[in-house]
Each structure stands twice: as structure tokens, then as C-alpha cells.
N, CA, C and O of each residue as an XYZ file, in Angstrom:
416
protein
N      80.200    137.852     73.254
C      81.009    136.595     73.273
C      81.430    136.084     74.693
O      82.014    136.776     75.527
N      81.090    134.901     74.838
C      81.857    134.524     76.297
C      83.127    134.136     76.182
O      83.606    133.788     75.103
N      83.736    134.160     77.210
C      85.522    133.946     77.188
C      85.515    132.485     77.440
O      85.449    132.027     78.581
N      85.568    131.926     76.621
C      85.576    130.231     76.646
C      87.167    129.944     76.998
O      87.432    128.956     77.683
N      88.060    130.673     76.602
C      89.705    130.355     76.956
C      89.757    130.303     78.492
O      90.286    129.342     79.049
N      89.172    131.410     79.244
C      89.027    131.452     80.565
C      88.475    130.390     81.105
O      89.084    129.743     81.957
N      87.167    130.036     80.665
C      86.498    128.913     81.152
C      87.230    127.789     81.259
O      87.345    127.098     82.271
N      87.900    127.550     79.834
C      88.745    126.126     79.802
C      90.026    126.289     80.741
O      90.541    125.282     81.226
N      90.451    127.351     80.953
C      91.482    127.271     82.015
C      91.153    127.159     83.139
O      92.001    126.712     83.912
N      89.817    127.513     83.665
C      89.355    127.201     85.197
C      89.199    125.761     84.926
O      89.833    125.107     85.753
N      88.721    125.204     84.261
C      88.124    123.912     84.113
C      89.447    122.853     84.179
O      89.403    121.808     84.829
N      90.438    123.219     83.529
C      91.708    122.427     83.541
C      92.591    122.458     84.742
O      93.362    121.541     85.026
N      92.411    123.830     85.608
C      92.924    124.049     86.796
C      92.241    122.870     87.852
O      92.881    122.076     88.542
N      90.615    123.013     87.755
C      89.926    122.322     88.722
C      90.198    120.509     88.438
O      90.144    119.660     89.328
N      90.429    120.299     87.280
C      90.674    118.808     86.908
C      92.168    118.228     87.528
O      92.513    117.122     87.944
N      92.843    119.482     87.383
C      94.226    119.175     88.013
C      94.320    119.030     89.358
O      95.038    118.211     89.932
N      93.524    119.903     89.913
C      93.304    119.873     91.424
C      92.661    118.564     91.815
O      92.888    117.990     92.880
N      91.940    118.187     90.988
C      91.191    116.758     91.581
C      92.036    115.727     91.208
O      92.155    114.831     92.044
N      92.747    115.598     90.017
C      93.404    114.759     89.945
C      94.695    114.662     91.144
O      94.861    113.587     91.719
N      95.454    115.678     91.423
C      96.520    115.956     92.420
C      95.821    115.334     93.989
O      96.411    114.630     94.808
N      94.812    115.702     94.047
C      93.999    115.484     95.486
C      94.293    113.936     95.353
O      95.207    113.459     96.027
N      93.536    113.124     94.493
C      93.247    111.695     94.636
C      94.804    111.224     94.442
O      95.029    110.208     95.099
N      95.715    111.610     93.852
C      97.148    110.983     93.570
C      97.720    111.151     95.029
O      98.213    110.143     95.535
N      97.710    112.189     95.678
C      98.071    112.235     97.156
C      97.568    110.923     97.932
O      98.338    110.097     98.422
N      96.286    110.854     97.972
C      95.743    109.899     98.921
C      95.960    108.486     98.326
O      95.868    107.513     99.074
N      96.190    108.360     97.260
C      96.659    107.191     96.682
C      98.206    106.696     97.040
O      98.584    105.531     97.166
N      98.929    107.813     97.158
C     100.327    107.631     97.638
C     100.206    107.277     99.156
O     100.857    106.324     99.585
N      99.463    107.947     99.923
C      99.272    107.932    101.341
C      98.712    106.507    101.534
O      99.037    105.812    102.496
N      97.972    106.160    100.706
C      97.580    104.566    101.228
C      98.668    103.595    101.034
O      98.767    102.578    101.720
N      99.540    103.939    100.029
C     100.322    102.850     99.651
C     101.296    102.856    100.844
O     101.547    101.760    101.344
N     101.910    104.019    101.392
C     102.438    104.082    102.422
C     101.949    103.420    103.907
O     102.651    102.669    104.584
N     100.616    103.863    104.244
C     100.004    103.171    105.432
C      99.846    101.762    105.160
O      99.803    100.964    106.097
N      99.737    101.303    103.696
C      99.754     99.775    103.719
C     101.154     99.079    104.069
O     101.200     97.927    104.500
N     102.158     99.771    103.877
C     103.426     99.354    104.152
C     103.612     99.070    105.725
O     104.179     98.115    106.256
N     102.978    100.160    106.309
C     102.959    100.145    107.784
C     102.264     98.850    108.564
O     102.770     98.097    109.395
N     100.838     98.861    107.962
C     100.117     97.775    108.307
C     100.501     96.486    108.177
O     100.205     95.658    109.039
N     101.263     96.146    106.994
C     101.780     94.802    107.002
C     102.894     94.392    107.950
O     103.369     93.256    107.956
N     103.303     95.417    108.784
C     104.399     95.507    109.591
C     103.946     95.914    110.888
O     104.739     96.173    111.793
N     102.713     95.981    111.013
C     102.089     96.562    112.592
C     102.460     95.816    113.671
O     102.377     96.353    114.775
N     102.900     94.552    113.580
C     103.113     93.790    114.753
C     104.592     93.462    115.115
O     104.988     92.547    115.837
N     105.447     94.565    114.349
C     106.838     94.460    114.261
C     107.244     95.190    115.796
O     106.528     95.957    116.440
N     108.441     94.759    116.109
C     109.001     95.281    117.526
C     109.550     96.810    117.069
O     109.625     97.713    117.902
N     109.899     96.989    115.756
C     110.295     98.152    115.363
C     109.430     99.424    114.844
O     109.817    100.253    114.020
N     108.033     99.394    115.580
C     107.105    100.104    114.715
C     107.423    101.321    114.772
O     107.282    101.860    113.675
N     107.813    102.036    115.612
C     108.253    103.338    115.818
C     109.158    104.020    114.591
O     108.942    105.094    114.030
N     110.244    103.060    114.344
C     111.110    103.496    113.306
C     110.715    103.320    111.991
O     111.280    103.921    111.077
N     109.638    102.419    111.779
C     108.909    102.098    110.637
C     107.957    103.134    110.126
O     107.847    103.551    108.973
N     107.178    103.529    111.379
C     106.215    104.673    111.027
C     106.983    106.069    110.546
O     106.507    106.621    109.554
N     108.048    106.626    111.134
C     108.706    107.802    110.615
C     109.333    107.527    109.149
O     109.308    108.313    108.201
N     109.956    106.104    109.183
C     110.422    106.028    107.914
C     109.592    106.226    106.683
O     109.808    106.975    105.730
N     108.456    105.284    106.928
C     107.444    105.641    105.812
C     106.843    107.025    105.806
O     106.347    107.484    104.777
N     106.879    107.700    106.947
C     106.454    109.081    106.825
C     107.215    110.229    105.985
O     106.758    111.244    105.459
N     108.423    109.766    106.034
C     109.509    110.740    105.279
C     109.584    110.229    103.823
O     109.679    111.016    102.882
N     109.541    108.976    103.674
C     109.187    108.552    102.285
C     107.968    109.067    101.557
O     108.061    109.444    100.389
N     106.698    109.096    102.296
C     105.764    109.648    101.907
C     105.858    111.001    101.269
O     105.652    111.301    100.093
N     106.264    111.873    102.428
C     106.662    113.292    102.333
C     107.700    113.650    101.153
O     107.669    114.754    100.609
N     108.549    112.727    100.822
C     109.328    112.863     99.887
C     108.740    112.725     98.202
O     108.917    113.423     97.205
N     107.855    111.280     98.502
C     107.349    111.248     97.248
C     106.159    112.330     96.886
O     106.072    112.570     95.681
N     105.366    112.919     97.617
C     104.602    114.183     97.692
C     105.319    115.188     97.080
O     104.796    115.838     96.175
N     106.690    115.451     97.531
C     107.454    116.721     97.038
C     107.865    116.329     95.530
O     107.765    117.149     94.617
N     108.322    115.051     95.342
C     108.658    114.541     94.045
C     107.852    114.767     93.018
O     108.314    115.147     91.942
N     106.372    114.541     93.232
C     105.059    114.799     92.603
C     104.629    116.166     92.306
O     103.833    116.483     91.422
N     105.256    116.985     93.165
C     105.054    118.555     93.176
C     103.635    118.774     93.701
O     102.973    119.769     93.405
N     103.106    117.568     94.679
C     101.914    117.608     95.292
C     101.917    118.771     96.568
O     102.850    118.883     97.363
N     100.860    119.477     96.583
C     100.644    120.576     97.538
C     100.892    119.733     99.209
O     100.408    118.610     99.350
N     101.459    120.216    100.068
C     101.803    119.748    101.474
C     101.302    120.759    102.303
O     101.614    120.511    103.468
N     100.767    121.618    102.213
C     100.467    122.835    103.509
C      98.882    122.542    103.630
O      97.977    122.404    102.806
N      98.944    122.519    104.667
C      97.461    122.305    105.564
C      96.315    121.428    104.626
O      95.120    121.668    104.451
N      97.024    120.507    104.188
C      96.113    119.417    103.576
C      95.807    118.427    104.371
O      96.511    118.314    105.374
N      94.858    117.586    104.195
C      94.202    116.513    105.163
C      95.201    115.491    104.813
O      95.935    115.078    105.711
N      95.301    115.101    103.799
C      96.372    113.822    103.891
C      97.831    113.912    104.296
O      98.654    113.013    104.124
N      98.066    115.114    104.861
C      99.211    115.270    105.223
C      99.089    115.326    106.904
O      99.920    114.827    107.663
N      98.062    115.930    107.253
C      97.477    116.056    108.579
C      97.248    114.796    109.459
O      97.512    114.708    110.659
N      96.725    113.859    108.681
C      96.314    112.439    109.267
C      97.802    111.951    109.448
O      98.006    111.374    110.516
N      98.634    112.050    108.790
C     100.115    111.491    109.039
C     100.730    112.056    110.296
O     101.300    111.340    111.119
N     100.578    113.546    110.437
C     101.078    114.265    111.571
C     100.452    113.781    112.781
O     101.176    113.726    113.775
N      99.131    113.384    112.900
C      98.367    113.114    113.770
C      98.788    111.467    114.362
O      98.797    111.134    115.547
N      99.082    110.690    113.315
C      99.670    109.396    113.672
C     100.990    109.454    114.412
O     101.226    108.861    115.465
N     101.886    110.292    113.695
C     103.012    110.545    114.139
C     103.354    111.131    115.787
O     104.269    110.930    116.586
N     102.090    111.954    115.794
C     102.234    112.522    117.415
C     101.880    111.391    118.398
O     102.489    111.136    119.437
N     100.776    110.737    117.900
C     100.442    109.407    118.790
C     101.563    108.644    118.813
O     101.864    108.466    119.994
N     102.407    108.051    118.008
C     103.729    107.268    118.107
C     104.375    107.712    118.822
O     104.906    106.915    119.595
N     104.691    109.104    118.984
C     105.795    109.761    119.609
C     105.133    109.600    121.510
O     105.908    109.480    122.459
N     103.923    109.634    121.619
C     103.580    109.421    122.791
C     103.495    108.132    123.096
O     103.118    107.849    124.232
N     103.806    107.131    122.212
C     103.734    105.651    122.797
C     102.515    105.198    123.226
O     102.408    104.198    123.935
N     101.388    105.999    122.770
C     100.031    105.362    123.331
C      99.326    104.912    122.084
O      99.368    105.542    121.027
N      98.608    103.666    122.286
C      97.516    103.488    121.028
C      98.179    103.503    119.799
O      97.610    104.017    118.836
N      99.637    102.871    119.645
C     100.179    103.268    118.421
C      99.357    102.187    117.323
O      99.053    102.629    116.215
N      99.084    101.036    117.618
C      98.316    100.379    116.747
C      97.098    101.053    116.264
O      96.881    101.081    115.053
N      96.306    101.581    117.074
C      95.221    102.098    116.840
C      95.152    103.381    115.869
O      94.326    103.618    114.987
N      96.424    104.249    116.349
C      96.626    105.218    115.058
C      96.992    104.950    114.060
O      96.793    105.820    113.212
N      97.604    103.844    113.646
C      97.991    103.287    112.655
C      96.852    102.796    111.638
O      96.743    103.031    110.434
N      96.074    102.079    112.453
C      94.734    101.479    111.782
C      93.982    102.631    111.369
O      93.580    102.622    110.205
N      93.703    103.664    112.124
C      92.984    104.839    111.975
C      93.463    105.499    110.591
O      92.671    105.825    109.707
N      94.878    105.659    110.509
C      95.477    106.342    109.530
C      95.058    105.374    108.028
O      94.636    105.835    106.968
N      95.320    103.996    108.349
C      94.782    103.320    107.155
C      93.485    103.300    106.685
O      93.278    103.428    105.479
N      92.521    103.146    107.528
C      91.214    103.244    107.394
C      90.965    104.390    106.564
O      90.429    104.289    105.460
N      91.381    105.596    107.121
C      90.975    107.028    106.437
C      91.554    106.836    104.955
O      90.868    107.094    103.965
N      93.075    106.289    104.868
C      93.399    106.175    103.241
C      92.462    105.322    102.512
O      92.371    105.442    101.291
N      91.714    104.416    103.193
C      90.923    103.297    102.268
C      89.519    104.144    101.711
O      88.948    104.046    100.625
N      89.248    104.887    102.726
C      87.903    105.456    102.423
C      88.172    106.900    101.451
O      87.265    107.486    100.861
N      89.523    107.285    101.439
C      89.617    108.685    100.695
C      90.235    108.173     99.208
O      90.036    108.909     98.240
N      91.008    106.874     99.017
C      91.742    107.056     98.001
C      90.830    106.747     96.804
O      91.287    106.974     95.683
N      89.700    106.296     96.915
C      88.498    106.201     95.610
C      88.006    107.446     95.456
O      87.144    107.669     94.606
């Protein structure tokens, strides 16, 4: 007799992982959209960091995994570019484009 309970457990874990992954990308898209709306602002540096911390807080609130996940790494990359002060608009656009592609 096959162990259907174990199989169901693995299936449920897989579904939960899938849902969490897409929820995290959806949240990331929401915050990158906020930044895109203000991309021509003079205070873009602070806007980026504020939205990053709000994004991280929402991930934490929803108990989503934040360790070594690509939906967090793209934000880290964008922030590193913003800190350097080079091609900020392009980094933000790249973040947003990635979110558009991944949220679906």
C-alpha cells in the first residue's frame, strides 16, 4: 500500500512553496511600481531605500523566505547601484521589468 499521506504532504508543501514564491514577486512588483511612478523625483535615493525597507517588512510580515532568494537579490542589486549613484534610473527600470516578467 502506498503512503498517500506522505505524498499529500509533499504536494501541499510544493503548492505552498509555489504560492509563496508568486506572492513575494507580486509584493516586489507593487513596491517597484511605487518607485517607477516617482522615477523623475529629485529624492529618488530616499524613495528607493524607503520602498526597499517597506518591501522587506511586508515579506517578513507574510512570513516569506528572504534568504538567498532572487526576489530579494534584485532589490539588493538595485540598491547597490543607487548607492554608487550611477545609472539609477536604469537600475530601477531593470528591477521593475524583472518584476513584471516574474509576477505572473
